FIDO-286363 format. One record per residue: x, y, z of N, C-alpha, C, O in turn; residue in one letter. Coordinates in steps of 0.05 Angstrom, whole numbers, plus 5000, padded with zeros to 4 digits. Layout:
N
XYZXYZXYZXYZA/...
***
This chain:
493
301372393056300272343029296972403031295672363051X/295872493008292772513004291572262996292872102983X/289172233003288071952996287871912967287571692956X/287972172953287872112922290972012914291271852896X/292872092925296172032920295871672927296371502910X/295071642951294871382960293971212937295271022927X/291671292930289771052921290071172890287971142877X/291871272877291971342847291571102834290071092815X/292770912842293170672827290470502821290170362801X/288670552841285670522836284170732814282670632797X/284570972815283871142800284171172773282571252757X/286871092768287871092739289170832731291370752741X/288270742720289570442708292170452693292670662681X/293870242691295770252682295870232651294970032639X/296970452639296670442611300070552599301870672611X/299970472575302670482559302670722534300670842525X/304570762529304271052511302570922486302570672484X/301371062470300270952443302370782425304770842423X/301070562412302570392396302270512366300370652360X/304270452349304070442323301670272312301570042321X/299770352294297570212287298669932273300469942257X/297369682282298369472267298469482237300569402226X/296869542224296969582193299569742182300669732160X/300369902208302670062188305469862198307669872187X/304969722216307569522225307569292202309569242188X/305469162200305969002178306069082150306568932132X/305669332147306869482120309669572120310369702101X/310969522136313969572139314669802154316869902149X/313369892169313870172184315870112204315369942221X/317570202205320970162223320570352249322070302268X/318470572253319070672271318470612298316570452297X/319070642321318970582353315870482355313870602348X/315970252366312970172371311170342386308770372379X/312070442405310470572429311570842424313970902418X/309071042428310171352431311471382450313071212458X/310971662465311771742487309171882500307171942488X/309771912528307872032540307972312543310172422545X/306072432544306172772549306872822581307172632596X/306973072589307473062617304973032634305572932655X/302673072631300272972640300172652645300372532666X/299772552622300172252625302372112640301871932655X/305372232634307372162660306672182683307071992699X/305472382690305572472720303172312732303172262756X/300572202714298772082723299571772721298171622735X/301671652707302871462713304371412734304171202747X/306371622739308271562758306871602788307871502808X/304371782788302471852813301771532822301571492846X/301371322806300471052816302270932829301370752844X/305170972829306770882849305670912881304571082894X/306670642888305270642922307270762939306670842961X/310270772929312070832946312370682973312370762996X/312370402963311670172986313970173003313570013021X/316270293005318470313029319970113026322170163037X/319769823012321369683004320969552981320169332976X/322069812962321869812933323169522913325469512903X/321269332912322569112902322769202870324169052856X/321769392860322669462831325369562828326569562807X/326169632848328869772850331069512853332969472838X/330469362873331869082878332668962853334968902847X/330068942836330568772815331468882792331668722773X/332369152786333769282768336569192770337569182793X/337969142750340769122750342069302764343569252783X/341669572754342969832761341869952786342570172794X/339869782799338369952818337570232820338370402836X/335770242801335370532800333770622826332470472840X/334170872828332171002849328871032835327871252832X/327570832829325570852816323071022831321871202821X/322570922856320271102866320971412868319371592864X/323371432873324571722877323771902854322372102854X/325071772832324671962809321571932795320972082777X/319971752802317671772797315972012809314472172797X/316771962841315772212851316572512846315372712854X/318872502832320172742823318072852797317073082795X/317572652779315572692757312972752765311872932752X/311672622784309372722793308873042802307073202796X/311673092821311473382825312573582806313173812813X/312873492780313773692755316673772758317673952745X/318173612777321373662781322873502762324073312772X/322973522733323473362710327173362710328473152709X/328473612710331173612712331873412733332873192728X/331073502763332273352782331673042779333272882789X/329072922764328572692756330672582738331672362742X/331372722718333772672696336172632709337572452702X/337172802732339772772744339372532761341572422765X/337372422773336872212794337071952774338271752782X/336171952754336071752733338971652726339771422726X/340671912718343671852714345271812732347571782723X/344971802766346371742784346771422782348871332791X/345271272772345170972772345570882748346970682747X/344770982725344470902698345171072679343571252673X/348171042665349471262645347471232622347571412606X/345471012617344071012590341570962599340670732595X/339671162613336671112615334971132601333070992605X/334871312578333471342556333071022541330970932532X/336370872539336470652524334670452539332870332528X/335570422569333970212581331070262583329770062587X/329770482581327270512586325870432557323470412556X/327370392534326170232511326969952507325769802493X/328869892519329669632508329569382530329369142525X/329869502555329469292579327169152578325069252570X/327468872588324768762591323768782620324068632639X/322369002616321369112645319168912659318568912683X/318168752640316268532650317668332666316568202684X/319968292662321568092674323568242698325268112711X/323268482701325368622713323768852737322268752754X/324269102735322869272753319169252755317969272776X/318069232730315469262728313768942737311468912746X/315768762730315068462741315068422770313968242782X/316468632782316968592817315168842828314768872852X/314168992809312169242824309969032845309368802842X/309369212866307769102879304269062866302468902870X/304669292849301969272838301469092812299469142799X/303268902806303868792782301268652783299368742770X/300868432797298568222803296168352798295168302776X/295268482810292468552819291268782800289068772788X/293369012800292269212789294069362763293269562752X/296569222757297969272733300469462740300069702747X/302769342738304969512748305069772732303969842711X/306769912752307270222742308770222717310670062714X/308170362700309570332670312270532674312570772666X/313970362687316770482693317970582671318270822667X/318670392655319970412628319570672612321370832605X/316870692607315970892595316171172609316771372595X/315771182635316471432648319471512646320371742643X/321271242648323971332648324671442622326371622621X/323371352597323671412569322871712573324671872567X/320771822582319572132580321272272597321872502590X/322372202619324272362632326672402617327372642618X/327972282605330472312595330172472565331572652557X/327972372552327972492527326972762527327872932511X/324772812547324773102547326373272560326373512553X/327773182580329873312590332273452577333373662582X/332773222554334673322533333273502520334373722517X/330973472510329373652491329673952502330074132486X/329473982529328974192538331874362544331974592553X/334174212536336674282536338574192562340974242565X/336874042580338673922609340673722596340273562577X/342773762607345673592604346673532631346373712647X/347973302639349173202656351473452668352973562652X/351373502695352473732709355273632718355473492738X/357473692703360073612709362073842722364373792727X/360874082727361974312734363674292757365374462761X/363474122771364374032797366773802792367973722812X/367373702767368773512767371673612759371973772740X/373673532774376673582778377573442759376873202761X/379273522735380673332724382973242733384573392743X/383472902727385472792744388572762730390672692740X/388072842706390472782688390772522675392672482660X/388772322681389072082674387672032653385472132653X/388371862631386971782611386271472608387771292617X/384171422597383171102589382271072565380871242553X/383070872555382070812525380170582531380770372543X/377570642520375070402520374670272492373570382473X/375670042492374969922468371769752464370969552475X/370569902445367869792445365870052455365770162477X/364370092431362370302436359770252440358070422437X/359369972448357169912457356069962485357570112498X/353569862499353069962528354669932548354370072568X/356469772545358469672573360569942563360770122580X/361769952543363970142539363170442537364570612546X/360470512524358770782533358870872565359771072575X/357470642579357070652608360070642625360370742648X/361870542614364670582629365870872620367370992636X/365370972599366771242591365271472606366471652617X/362371452607360871622617362171652653363071862662X/362071442665362571452698366171532695367071652714X/367671482678369971522672370171842680371171942700X/368671972656368772252653367372402677367772642680X/365872272695364672402716367072402738366772562757X/369272242739370872202758373372392746375372392761X/373572522727375772672716377572552698379372682688X/377072312695378972172673377872202649375472182644X/380072252631378972292602379272032589381071862591X/376572032571375971712561375871752526374471922514X/377171602516377071592489376071322477377471122482X/373971302463372271072458373070962429372471102409X/374470702425374870642400372570402389371670232405X/371970402367370170182355370270132330370570302313X/369969842324370369782293367669882275367769892250X/365769942286363370022267363570322261364970442277X/362570422247361970742238360570892258360971142258X/358870772275357270922295357770802321358870592325X/356670972339357170852368354970692369353470662349X/354670562396352170362399352870082397351569922410X/354270012386354569702381352069582370351069642348X/351069402388348569242378345969462386343669402380X/346669702399343969872408343069992379340770052374X/345770012359345670142338344669982319342570052310X/345669762310345069582291343769342294342369242277X/344269212322343168992327340268932339339268702339X/339169192349336569252360335169382339336169592330X/333069302330331469382309330169682312328969722333X/330269842297329370112299326370142310325770352321X/324769942307321869942316322569932348320870062360X/324369832365325369822391326470082404326070182426X/328170162384329970352391330670552368332070482349X/329670822371329770982350332771062347333771152368X/334471042323337071112324337971412328340271482333X/335671592324336171862335337171912366338272112376X/336471662379336371682407339871662413341171782429X/340471482396343271462406345271712392347471762401X/344171822371345672022362345772232382347872362384X/343472292399343472472420344972372442346072542455X/345272132449346472022472349872072462351672142476X/350072012435353372162430353572422435355272482452X/351972632423352172862432352772942461354773072466X/351272872477351472872506354272772514355772932525X/355172532509357772392520360372602501362472642513X/360072672479361972882472361573092484363473252483X/359673152495359273432509360673432538361373642549X/361173152550362373092571365573082573367073062593X/366073112546368573062535369772822526372072802517X/368372662528368572412514369572402484368172502466X/371872272477372472302448371471982438371071802454X/371171952411370571782393372271682374372171852357X/373771492365375371402344373371162335373070962349X/372271202315371071032301372070922276373571052261X/371070672271372370532245374770472245376270462226X/375570402275378170302287377970012298376869972319X/378969812284379269622298381469522317383569432306X/381369532336383269442362384469212352382769042345X/387469142347388368832342388068872315389268682306X/387368992296387868982267389269302259391469352251X/387469442263387869732250390269882270392070032263X/389569792296391069892319391969722339390369612355X/394569682339395169452367394769542394394769772404X/394369312405393769412437396069522450395969672469X/398269442436400469592451400869892453402070002472X/399570032428399370312426397570392448398370572463X/394670262453394070382476394970342505394470512522X/396270122510397670112532400170292534400970372556X/401070352513402970602510401870872514403171042527X/399370922503398371202505396471252528395571482533X/395971022544393671142564394570942589396170752586X/393171042615393970922636391970642643392270492662X/390470632626388470362628387070352607386270542594X/386470062602384370062580381369842590381669622601X/379369952584377469782587376169622555375969732533X/375469382561375069222543371669162544370569012560X/370469292524367769232519366969072492365269192478X/367868842485367968712461365868592457365668512434X/363368532477360868422466361268112462363268012473X/359467942446359567682443358367652418355867682415X/360067602401359367502368359467262359358667182337X/360867092379360866762372358266632364356566592381X/357966562339355066452334354966192343356766032340X/352666142357351865882370349965762348347665842344X/351165532334349065462315347465202320345665122304X/348165062344347164812348347364582335346064382340X/349464642313350464392302348664212280349163992272X/346364372272344664252258344964162233345764332217X/344663932224344763912198343564042177341164092179X/345064142152343164302139343564562140342464722125X/345264642161345464942169346765082151346465332152X/348564962132349965102111348165132082349265222062X/345865062084343865102059343865382051344565542069X/343165472029342365742018339665772037338265582044X/339365992042336566152057337166032088335165982101X/339465982099340165962124341266152135343666192127X/340366362157342266582164342366562199340566482214X/344466652205345566722234343966962236343767132218X/342266962270340667222275341967442276340667652270X/344567462282346067702293346267852267344968062264X/348367732244348867842219346067912209345668152210X/344467802203341567882198340568122205339768292189X/340568142235339668412247341468612240340668812229X/344268582245346168802239345768962212345369212210X/345868772189346168822164343368972152343369152135X/341068862163338369022157338569242177337269442171X/339669252196340069512210341369742190340269942183X/343169682184344769782163343369902141343870122131X/341369722132339569812110337470012116336770172099X/336569992142334670132151335270432161333670622159X/337670432170338670722175340670822155342271002160X/340370712134341670842108344370782105345670872086X/345270642121348570522120348870342102347070182099X/351270312084351670132064351769902071353769852084X/350069702066349969402074352469282062353469092074X/353469352044355669132034358169272046360269182036X/358469482066360569612073362469392092363169172084X/363169502119365269382132363269112144360869122149X/364968912146363968662150362968672178364068842193X/360668482189359668412208361768362228363368192219X/362368432251363768352272363668012276361667892280X/365767912273365767602276365567482248366067232248X/365067572226364867502201367267562181368467772180X/367567402169369567512145368267682123369267882114X/365867592115364667792096361867912105361167832127X/360768032097357968132100356067972091356467872069X/353667902104351567662100350067842082349268062087X/349767702060347067792038344567732045343767502045X/343367922051340267832060338567782039338467962022X/336967542034335067492017333167652017333067802036X/331267672000329067831995326767712008325867511996X/325567762028323867612049320967652036319167502044X/320367842019317667892012316367632002317767491987X/314267572007312767332000313567072006312666881993X/315367042029316866832031315866712062314666852079X/316266472064316266372094318766352109320866232102X/318166482129321066502146320166342174318066392186X/322366132183322166052208324466172224326666222212X/324166222245325966302267326466102290324666042306X/328865992292329465762311330165932339332166072340X/328565912361329566072389328066252395327066412379X/327666232421325066402434326566642453325466702475X/328866762446330266972464328567212450326667222435X/330467402462329467672456330267772427329067932413X/332667622420334167592391332267502376331867632355X/330667282381328967102363326567292355325567282332X/325567472376323467612375324267862358322467942343X/326468002358327368192337327268062312326268192293X/328167812309327467702281325067672267324467732244X/323767562288320767562272319567772264318067792245X/320267972282318368232284319668392259318568572246X/321968302255323468432230322868372206322568532188X/322568042203321467942182318568012173317768022150X/317168062193314168142187314468422173312968472155X/316668612181316668842169318168872140318069062124X/319568632138320268612115318968452092319968382070X/316668422101314068312080313968012079312867892060X/315167872101314967592094312267562096310767712109X/311267292080308267192077307567072104305367102116X/309666932112308766712136311666762153313966762144X/310866822185313566832200312766652220310566692229X/313966472227313566222251316466192269318666152259X/315866222295318266172311317765922324315565852331X/319865772328319765472341321665502363323665642363X/320565352386322465392413321565132422319365042416X/323365002438323864752451321764732474320364532477X/321664932487320464922519317565092508317065152485X/315865122534313165212528313265482536315165562550X/311165652527311465902531312466082557313366312557X/311865882581312366032605314866012611315966162628X/316265832597319765842599320865942577323065852571X/319866092565321166272541322866472555321866592573X/325666512544327366692559327266992552328467182562X/325066992529324567252518322367442531320467332542X/322467702530320867862540316967792537315867812515X/315667732556312867662548311567902531309667862517X/312468142534311768402520312168362494310268412479X/314668262483315368272459314168002442313767992418X/313667802459312067592451309267692443308667652419X/307467842460305367912456305068082428303168072413X/307368232426307268422403307768282380306568322359X/309568122383310367942355307167802353305567932338X/306267622364303567472360301467752347300367722325X/301367962360299468132353300268192320298368212305X/302468202312303468242282302867992265302968012240X/302167752278301967572263303967332260304067182241X/305467332282307667162282306266872295304766882314X/306866652284306066382291308766302309311166342307X/306866152332308766002354308465772357306265682364X/310765582352310765292356312065202379314365112376X/311065202402312465132428312564852434310664702427X/314664772446315464522453316264382421315064202410X/317964492413319064362386322064412383323164622379X/323064162386326064172380327464082350327063872338X/328964312343329664252315331664042309333564022324X/331363862289333463642285335263672265337663612268X/334063802238335963812217333864002200331364022201X/335864142185334264352160334364202135336464082128X/332364192123331463992100332164202078331664452077X/333763992053334664092027332364052012330863862017X/331764261992329764221974331064091949329764091928X/333064011949334563801926336364021909337963941892X/336264251915337964421899340264621913341564821905X/340364471939342364611964341064881975342465051984X/338364911975336865151990335164972010335464732012X/333465112025331865122047329565032038328265192025X/328664782042325364702037323964712067321564762068X/325364672091323864702117325864612140328364622137X/324664522161326264452183325264192193322764192194X/326563952202324863772215325063812247327163812260X/322663842257322163852288320963592300319663422289X/321863612326320763392345319563502364320663682375X/317263432373315863522394317663492419319663362417X/316963612442318263532468316363542489314063622484X/317163472515315463482539317063612556319463592550X/316663762579318963832600318563652619316563532626X/321463662627322763492649323463602669322163792676X/325263522681326463692708327363932702327763992679X/327764092721329164422714332264362711333564192724X/332964512694335964512690337164692713335764772731X/339964762709341664902725340565172732340665292753X/339565232710338365552714335765552721334465762720X/334565312730331665242738328965282717326665342723X/329965232692328265242672327764922669329664752669X/325664872668325164502662325764452631324864572611X/327664232633328964162607326864052588324663972595X/327864062562326363962543326963672531329163632521X/325163492532326063152530324863142505322863282502X/325563012485324362912463321762742460321562622481X/320162692448317362542450317862392422317362472400X/319062132430319461932405316661962386314462032394X/317261902363315361852344313362152334311062162326X/315162342339313062602337314562842320314063082321X/316662692302317962912287314963012260312762912254X/316463222252314763382225316663522216318763572227X/315963612193317363802175316064052171313964052157X/316764252181315964542174316364672151318664772151X/315164702133316264802109317165102117316065222136X/319665222096320665482101322565492077323965322066X/322165772072323565892051326265962064328265852055X/326566112085328566222096328966142127326966162141X/331066052140330765982162333166182182335566182177X/332066312202333966462220334566292245332866182260X/337566282248337666132280338866282298341166352294X/337266342322336966522341337466322367335666302384X/339866192369340366052391342166182414342366092437X/343666442402345266572418347666642409348266622386X/349266732424352066792417353466832442352566912463X/356266762435357766802458360666962453361767012432X/361167002474364267152471366766972467366966742476X/368667112451371466902445373967082455373867332456X/376066962463377967112470379667232444380467052429X/380267442438381267482409384567362416385467342438X/385767332396389267292400390367472408392167432424X/389867762400391568042412391568032440393568082453X/388967952453388567952481389967712488391667782505X/390067502485391367272494394467322490395967212506X/395467472471398367472472399167712496401467742503X/397367832503397968012527397767882549398468002570X/396767632552396867502575394167552585393967572609X/392067592574389167572586388167302584388867142566X/386967252599386166932600383166982603381967162615X/382266762589379266682589377966442606379366232609X/375966462615374266232623372766072619373665952599X/370465962627368865802612367065942589365866152592X/367165782565365765892547367066122531365466222515X/369066212532370866432521370566722535371466922525X/369166712561368366942579371267042587373066912599X/371367272579374467412594374467392627372467462640X/376567292638376567222668377067502682379167622678X/375467582697375767832713375967782744375367552753X/376667972759376367982785377667732795378967592780X/377167682822378567412836381167522852381767762851X/382667332867384567422890386067592871386267572847X/387367822894389368002887388768142862390668232850X/386068182850385168342829382368482835380468352843X/382268762830379968892830377568802811378168672792X/374568852815372868812805373568822779375268972772X/372368662759373168732730375868752720376168792695X/377868722735380368732726381168482716380568282728X/382668462691383468242678385468102692385868152716X/387067922678389367782692391767972680394067912686X/391168212662392868382659392168612675389968712675X/394468692692393968902716392269202704390769342717X/393169232676391969532666389669472641388969642625X/388869262642386269192624384069062642384568882658X/381469202637378969192657377269082629377869122605X/375268942637373668842619370368832634369968852658X/368468802614365668832628363868812600364468852576X/361268702614359168652591359468382581361168232591X/357868312558357468052546360267912544360267672543X/362368052543365067892539365567812565367367652566X/364467882586364667722610362667572615363167342623X/360167632613358067512619357167282604356067072611X/357867362580356367232560354167382547353567602558X/352867302525350367432516349067472541349067312560X/347667772539345867862565344468132556344568222533X/343168242576341068452573343068712570345368712578X/341968912556343569132557343469292583345469422588X/341669292598341969372625344569212642346069362655X/345068982643346968832652349668972643351269062659X/349968982617352369102606353069382618355269442628X/350669562615351169832626351769842659353070012671X/350669642669351969602698354169492702355369552723X/355269342687358269222689360469412681362669412693X/359469602656361769832649361270012666363470092674X/359270132679359170282706360970222726362570382735X/360469942735362069852758365369832753367069892770X/365769752725368769722720370269952721372569942728X/368870192714369970482710370770562740372670702746X/369070442759369370502790372770362795374770482803X/372570102787374969922790377070082780379070112795X/377070212755379370302738380270542759382670552766X/378170732768378670952781380370922806381971092814X/379670642819381070562844383770522836385470622851X/384370382812386870292809388470522799390870512801X/387370722789389170942781390371122803392571232801X/388671132823390371262846392571172863392570972877X/394671362860397471342865399171222845401471162850X/397771182815399571062797399771362775398071522769X/402771342766403271582755402271502726402471282716X/400971772712400571762686402171702668404471782671X/401571552649403171512621403471812608401471952604X/405571882602406072142588405672192557404872402546X/406471932545405771902518402771932511401071822525X/401972082491399472142480399171952452400871912436X/397071892453396571682429394771892406392672002410X/396571902382395272112361392671982355392171752359X/391272152345388072032336388171892311389171992291X/387171672310386971472284385671582261385371452241X/
***
C-alpha cells in the first residue's frame, strides 16, 4: 500500500451521509434520515479502513460480513464484486446497512473507533447494494442446479426472507407465506420509514422473486391454512414467526385510555405512512387494530430505552407531539438502544429521564391518562447480562404529566396452538425449542419443522434474525439430503 492509502484515516475524517434537516423532521418528514453516499464519498470513507489483519468489525458482526474485503473493492471501484461479496454472508445487506446498530456492532469494534472515528461501514454497505441494484446487478444463480425439493417459509420477516434466499441458492424452491399484505414483517411496518425507506423492501422483493422465490401474502398459517397442508405439500417448513407477545410490566392503570403498546403503535402508524388501510387486517397478536390517537399538541411519554422506544419517540415527534419524553430505569450508559438513535432523538427535541422506574399510570378521573408515577433509581450490582440493576430510591416518587403513554418494554414469542398440536415444544419465555441432541441446528422437536429469528431467540436485532434464517436454511438443506421429495403440490392460496 502507498502511504496515502495507509494513512487515509488521518487525511479523511469519518463522516456520515447528509441528514434530513432538523426542521423538516420536526415538521413531519418521514424520509430516511441519512442520505446516500456518491461514488467518491463511498471510496473515500472505505479507504479509511486499515485492513488491520484481525478484523474486529467482522468478528463483532453477527453474520460475519467480509467487511475489509468489500471496503477494498469499493475503493477500487469494483462495485458488482463488492455487492456479490456482501451477499455471500448477508441475504439482506441493504436492510442491515440501514437498521443495524453499527455503533454497538461492527463500527463499535473498529480499530479507529476511539481515536479517529470508525469507518462508516453501514453507510458504505447501503451504498454498495443500492447502487448495484440501480445498475441492474442481481445475484448470479446461473450455476444453481434445481434439487426438486420444496420448502415452505412461514413469515416474511428478516429470518424468513434470509432463509428463502439461501434455499434458492441451494436449488430448493421456496414459497413464503405471511399474514401481512406485504413482505418484510416488522421491516415493513414496525421500523419507521425514517430509518428504512419502504421502496428498499419492494426492490428486495423483486430481487427475491427474480431468484424464483414465491410469496403467498395475506395468508395466516394456522387460521387460513392448516399446518398439515404445508407438511403435505412441502419437504420441510421454516418458521420465522417473530415475537409479538406484549410485555406490559403489570403497571396499574395500563388499561387507561391513551396507553398504547409500542409495537401496535408502530405497525399501525407504518400502515398510515405507507398508505395502507390502518383499519385493515389486525396487527398480529391483537384481536383488533389499535386506534391511534391524534398526537398533535399532546404530551407523549415513552417507557423503555431500547431501539423500539427510540422508534416510538422519534415517530411521536413527526406526528406533531408538543412534548416527547422517554423514561428509562437505568442510566444512559446502560441503555440497550443504539447510541446513535438516542443522539438523533435528542437532536429532535426528545427529553430523557434516566434512572426512573415507572410505578403506575395515573388516571385523570375520567378513565384517561394524566401522567405516570415514577421513582428514581440508583445502579446496583450487574445483572445476568452484565448491566447494572436498577434499585429504587425511597422517597423519590414524582408524577410526570402525559396525555399519551407508550409502553416499550419489549415483546416475547409465544407457541401457537397449531404448533403445539404438531408436537413442537417451547422453552423458557415461549421461545421455540430448536437444536439439541439428535437434531440439527434450528430443527424443532418436529423433524420437518425448523425455526429461527425472534421466535427462537426472543426479540432481538434484525441482523441476528437474518443470521438465524440463513443458518437454518443450511440445516434444512442438510436434512433434505437423501430425503425423498413429497410429490403433492400445494395449490396457491
